[in-house]
C-alpha positions in Angstrom: 132.8 -102.3 62.6 131.3 -105.1 60.0 133.0 -108.5 59.1 134.5 -108.0 55.7 132.9 -111.0 53.5 136.0 -112.9 53.0 135.7 -113.8 56.8 131.8 -115.1 57.0 131.2 -118.9 57.7 131.1 -120.7 54.5 128.2 -122.9 56.2 125.6 -120.1 55.2 126.6 -120.9 51.6 126.4 -124.6 52.1 130.1 -125.1 51.2 132.1 -128.7 51.6 134.7 -128.4 53.6 138.1 -129.7 52.0 139.8 -129.6 56.0 138.8 -132.5 58.8 138.8 -132.6 62.2 140.8 -135.4 63.9 138.1 -137.4 65.1 136.6 -137.4 61.8 139.9 -138.4 60.2 140.0 -141.4 62.7 136.6 -141.9 62.0 137.2 -142.3 57.8 140.6 -143.8 58.6 138.6 -146.9 60.8 135.8 -147.5 57.8 138.4 -147.6 55.2 140.1 -150.4 57.3 143.5 -148.3 57.5 143.3 -147.5 61.2 145.2 -149.9 63.5 144.5 -149.8 67.5 146.6 -148.5 69.5 147.8 -146.6 66.9 148.9 -143.2 68.2 146.7 -139.8 67.3 149.6 -137.4 66.0 151.0 -137.9 62.7 147.8 -139.0 61.1 148.3 -139.7 57.3 146.4 -137.4 54.6 143.2 -138.5 54.2 140.7 -136.4 51.4 137.2 -135.9 52.8 134.4 -138.4 50.9 132.6 -137.2 48.2 
């Protein structure tokens, strides 16, 4: 059985992901100076990926 083309990995095409993982969001917030020391890992603010 073959896999539908829409389900194949986008990494083979080199597409940029528009969703960040939690550790990537925290790293981005730290670099932007928006991360508060001791802040919880839940309910993170929305962050747009770097262009």
